[in-house]
C-alpha positions, 0 to 999 in steps of 0.5 A: 102635716100631718093634723092638717092632711087628717082634718082636711081629708073631707073639705079635698075631698068635696073641691076634688069632686067639684073640679077645683084646680090650683089649691094651696094647702097651708099646712102651717096652720090647717088651711087651704086656699082656694079660688071658686065658684060663689055655689062652693062657697057655699057649699064650704061654708056649710061642710062640718069641718070648714070653721071659718071662711076668710076672703083671701086678702091682696094688698101692695108692696107699697102698703107693706115695706118698711122703706127706712132703714139707714145706710148698710156701712152706717149700720155695721158701725150702730151695731158694732158687728167689727167688733164681732169680726175682729174676734173672727165672728162673721156668720159662718156656719147660719143660714138667713132667710129675706122674704121680700120683693126678691133678691138678685144673685148675680148682686156681686155683694149678694152671688157668693153666698147663696146657698144655690138648690131647690131649696134656696129660693121661693117663689110661690106664683111659679115663674121665677126658677132662681132668685130675682128681685124687680123692684130692689127692696129684697136685695137692698135688705140682704145686703144689710145682714150678709152683703159682703165689701165689692163696693169696697166697703163692708155693708153686710152685718154677717159677710160669711152667713150664707142665705136663702130668699123666697119672694113674697110680692107678683111682678105688680107688686102685689102680695096675698095673705096666704102667701104670706103663709105660703112663704113662712111655710116654707121656711120651716121645711124648704125641701120638703124632707122634714128628716132634713136640717136645711131651716134657716136660722134668721128668717127677717120681715122687713114690712109689716102692716099699719092697719091690721084687723088680723090676720088669720 
């Protein structure tokens, strides 16, 4: 954070003087995501502190989500999670995270294990204040990870763990390179205070790129 703050001081000053608003500070990769006029973009390209400029690529959930996974109940036996359960190991004391379409905090198999608080949910679009999922994919993934047995079968590998989540896609099912970086960055320090240890122990990203030219 300190390095990015120092390196970006001149660029931030330029953007402020040009009236650019809504800047996203991607300190994890020492970058900024901005929406600006062509004239300002040209000024940025000529600035000595700017190494490169890239278009913030737009992607849809249909393009990058991995939809294929076996039924959750079969997963438990396949990975021998139930053998650990017999030893009293249910994932208790751990925090897992998912970056996906979101999470249904009211799902009976998930409601009791959400960590809660301002460091338990991140919506980079600023629309939903609490965990939300208008697709269901993220909720399904969380179920495989930490789901309980409300439906009569045990569906999650670590039902004793707590979970947090970030909504990677907007309501239209789109995301951007910068948003993906924002989410990973949030997981490093969910409450924004480096002095507290609130980063998750595990982050699940059940999505991928078929044709990846390179992601900054």
